[in-house]
SELUMDO-864582 format. One record per residue (C-alpha): residue in three letters; chain; x, y, z. Coordinates in nm, 2 decimals. Layout:
ALA;A;X;Y;Z
...
This chain:
MET;A;0.00;0.00;0.00
ILE;A;0.11;0.36;-0.07
ALA;A;-0.01;0.62;0.19
LEU;A;-0.02;0.99;0.09
GLU;A;-0.10;1.29;0.31
ASN;A;-0.28;1.59;0.17
THR;A;-0.22;1.86;0.28
HIS;A;0.13;1.75;0.37
ASN;A;0.21;1.86;0.73
ALA;A;0.59;1.80;0.71
CYS;A;0.61;2.02;0.40
GLY;A;0.45;2.31;0.57
GLY;A;0.09;2.23;0.49
ALA;A;0.15;2.22;0.12
PRO;A;-0.13;2.08;-0.10
LEU;A;-0.03;1.79;-0.32
PRO;A;-0.16;1.86;-0.67
VAL;A;-0.39;1.63;-0.87
GLU;A;-0.11;1.55;-1.11
TYR;A;0.10;1.41;-0.83
HIS;A;-0.19;1.19;-0.72
ARG;A;-0.24;1.07;-1.07
ALA;A;0.12;0.98;-1.12
VAL;A;0.13;0.79;-0.79
SER;A;-0.19;0.61;-0.89
GLU;A;-0.04;0.49;-1.21
LEU;A;0.27;0.37;-1.02
ALA;A;0.05;0.19;-0.77
ARG;A;-0.17;0.02;-1.03
ALA;A;0.14;-0.10;-1.22
HIS;A;0.25;-0.28;-0.91
ASP;A;-0.09;-0.39;-0.78
LEU;A;-0.08;-0.17;-0.48
LYS;A;-0.36;0.01;-0.29
ILE;A;-0.36;0.38;-0.22
HIS;A;-0.47;0.54;0.11
ILE;A;-0.50;0.92;0.14
ASP;A;-0.46;1.07;0.49
GLY;A;-0.68;1.36;0.41
ALA;A;-0.71;1.51;0.76
ARG;A;-0.71;1.85;0.58
ILE;A;-0.81;1.74;0.23
PHE;A;-1.06;2.02;0.21
ASN;A;-0.79;2.27;0.28
ALA;A;-0.59;2.12;-0.01
ALA;A;-0.90;2.13;-0.24
VAL;A;-0.97;2.50;-0.15
ALA;A;-0.60;2.59;-0.20
LEU;A;-0.59;2.42;-0.54
GLY;A;-0.93;2.56;-0.65
ILE;A;-1.08;2.22;-0.71
ASP;A;-1.34;1.98;-0.56
ALA;A;-1.21;1.73;-0.30
ARG;A;-1.34;1.45;-0.52
ALA;A;-1.07;1.54;-0.78
ILE;A;-0.82;1.42;-0.52
ALA;A;-1.02;1.14;-0.37
GLN;A;-1.07;0.97;-0.71
PHE;A;-0.72;0.82;-0.70
ALA;A;-0.76;0.66;-0.36
ASP;A;-0.89;0.32;-0.26
THR;A;-0.94;0.45;0.09
LEU;A;-0.94;0.80;0.24
SER;A;-0.98;0.95;0.59
PHE;A;-1.05;1.30;0.68
CYS;A;-1.12;1.51;0.99
LEU;A;-1.44;1.68;1.08
SER;A;-1.25;1.88;1.34
LYS;A;-0.94;2.08;1.25
GLY;A;-1.03;2.33;0.97
LEU;A;-1.39;2.22;0.95
SER;A;-1.43;2.31;1.32
ALA;A;-1.65;2.02;1.44
PRO;A;-1.59;1.95;1.81
VAL;A;-1.46;1.60;1.73
GLY;A;-1.47;1.33;1.47
SER;A;-1.31;1.17;1.16
LEU;A;-1.44;0.96;0.88
ILE;A;-1.29;0.68;0.67
CYS;A;-1.42;0.63;0.32
GLY;A;-1.39;0.33;0.09
THR;A;-1.60;0.05;-0.07
ARG;A;-1.89;-0.11;0.11
GLU;A;-1.68;-0.42;0.17
PHE;A;-1.39;-0.22;0.31
ILE;A;-1.62;-0.02;0.54
ALA;A;-1.78;-0.34;0.67
ARG;A;-1.44;-0.48;0.76
ALA;A;-1.33;-0.15;0.91
ARG;A;-1.64;-0.14;1.13
ARG;A;-1.58;-0.50;1.25
ASN;A;-1.22;-0.43;1.33
ARG;A;-1.31;-0.12;1.51
LYS;A;-1.55;-0.31;1.73
MET;A;-1.28;-0.58;1.79
VAL;A;-1.05;-0.33;1.95
GLY;A;-1.32;-0.16;2.15
GLY;A;-1.40;0.13;1.92
GLY;A;-1.74;0.29;1.86
MET;A;-1.98;0.52;2.05
ARG;A;-2.34;0.49;2.13
GLN;A;-2.59;0.77;2.07
ALA;A;-2.34;0.95;1.86
GLY;A;-2.61;1.15;1.67
ILE;A;-2.53;1.48;1.83
LEU;A;-2.17;1.45;1.71
ALA;A;-2.29;1.34;1.36
ALA;A;-2.51;1.65;1.35
ALA;A;-2.21;1.87;1.42
GLY;A;-2.02;1.69;1.14
ILE;A;-2.29;1.75;0.89
VAL;A;-2.29;2.12;0.98
ALA;A;-1.91;2.12;0.93
LEU;A;-1.94;1.96;0.59
GLU;A;-2.22;2.18;0.47
THR;A;-2.10;2.52;0.60
MET;A;-1.73;2.52;0.68
ILE;A;-1.56;2.42;0.36
GLU;A;-1.58;2.74;0.15
ARG;A;-1.47;2.95;0.45
LEU;A;-1.14;2.77;0.47
ALA;A;-1.00;3.03;0.22
GLU;A;-1.03;3.28;0.50
ASP;A;-0.80;3.07;0.72
HIS;A;-0.55;3.05;0.43
ALA;A;-0.56;3.43;0.39
HIS;A;-0.50;3.47;0.77
ALA;A;-0.21;3.23;0.75
ARG;A;-0.05;3.42;0.46
TYR;A;-0.09;3.75;0.65
LEU;A;0.06;3.60;0.96
ALA;A;0.35;3.46;0.76
GLU;A;0.42;3.80;0.59
GLN;A;0.42;3.98;0.92
LEU;A;0.64;3.72;1.10
ALA;A;0.90;3.73;0.82
ASP;A;0.97;4.09;0.91
ILE;A;1.03;4.02;1.28
PRO;A;1.40;4.00;1.38
GLY;A;1.50;3.65;1.50
ILE;A;1.26;3.47;1.27
GLU;A;1.34;3.29;0.95
LEU;A;1.04;3.23;0.72
ASP;A;0.96;3.23;0.35
PRO;A;0.59;3.35;0.32
ALA;A;0.57;3.21;-0.03
ARG;A;0.58;2.86;0.12
VAL;A;0.26;2.91;0.31
LYS;A;-0.02;2.77;0.10
THR;A;-0.29;2.67;0.34
ASN;A;-0.36;2.73;0.72
LEU;A;-0.03;2.60;0.85
VAL;A;0.27;2.83;0.92
PHE;A;0.61;2.70;1.01
PHE;A;0.90;2.92;1.10
ASP;A;1.25;2.89;1.25
LEU;A;1.40;3.08;1.53
CYS;A;1.75;3.22;1.49
ASN;A;1.82;3.44;1.79
GLY;A;1.92;3.17;2.04
ILE;A;1.58;3.10;2.19
THR;A;1.42;2.75;2.15
ALA;A;1.08;2.68;2.02
SER;A;0.98;2.54;2.36
GLN;A;1.09;2.85;2.54
LEU;A;0.90;3.07;2.30
ALA;A;0.59;2.85;2.35
GLU;A;0.62;2.89;2.73
ARG;A;0.65;3.27;2.71
LEU;A;0.36;3.30;2.47
ALA;A;0.14;3.08;2.68
ARG;A;0.16;3.34;2.95
ALA;A;0.02;3.59;2.70
ASN;A;-0.26;3.34;2.61
VAL;A;-0.10;3.27;2.27
LEU;A;-0.07;2.90;2.19
ILE;A;0.19;2.77;1.94
GLY;A;0.35;2.43;1.88
ALA;A;0.71;2.34;1.90
ALA;A;0.79;2.14;1.59
GLY;A;1.16;2.10;1.67
LYS;A;1.43;2.26;1.87
THR;A;1.40;2.59;1.69
ARG;A;1.11;2.52;1.46
VAL;A;0.76;2.65;1.54
ARG;A;0.42;2.55;1.40
VAL;A;0.12;2.78;1.40
VAL;A;-0.23;2.70;1.28
THR;A;-0.51;2.94;1.18
HIS;A;-0.88;2.82;1.21
SER;A;-1.23;2.96;1.23
GLY;A;-1.18;3.08;1.58
ILE;A;-0.89;3.31;1.48
ALA;A;-0.97;3.66;1.35
ARG;A;-0.73;3.92;1.21
ALA;A;-0.73;4.10;1.54
ASP;A;-0.62;3.78;1.71
ILE;A;-0.33;3.75;1.47
ASP;A;-0.22;4.11;1.53
ALA;A;-0.23;4.05;1.90
ALA;A;-0.02;3.73;1.86
LEU;A;0.23;3.92;1.65
VAL;A;0.27;4.17;1.93
ALA;A;0.32;3.89;2.18
ILE;A;0.57;3.71;1.97
THR;A;0.77;4.03;1.91
ARG;A;0.78;4.09;2.29
ALA;A;0.86;3.73;2.37
LEU;A;1.16;3.72;2.14
LYS;A;1.30;4.03;2.31
GLU;A;1.29;3.87;2.66
ASN;A;1.63;3.80;2.82
């Protein structure tokens, strides 16, 4: 089996283009391999590429995606495949203790996410680009804004402070970031983040980098 991730987290949230999926599909079929797409943020990829998510999913035998993250449901993920595959997946899930009774309220939130939250993902992408452009001008930060394609922003620290130290300082200012390495930082925009929040975070980051 070949597993693909779209958007690709380790590549800064970059969307994999349809042409890439098509090429991998041809390779897989030539060697009788299955393809699984980890599409936790597949709708971010589709919005960034200006296509429907089905254009990506058509090359997969199975696909999973999150109702949370960018779609903003409180919890939940879905796995998609043939009826036979889903029947096996449900059985295996039960065998290891998975499943939830009376899950209708969560399903309702997932339906709202799918029906109302996909098109607004472009707003998250715009906020991420704005954040990246502003961060690139802050001394002590290394970042190429052109690499930011979706709602994930990665940057590197070059002033001696570690990512964990920055995260601790920002937490005191109610700004949450993720340490993706010793000096690498990961920031995510979502529906709960407005432009004013980004401006406040930029002020906090600038101050935190100046702390002794």
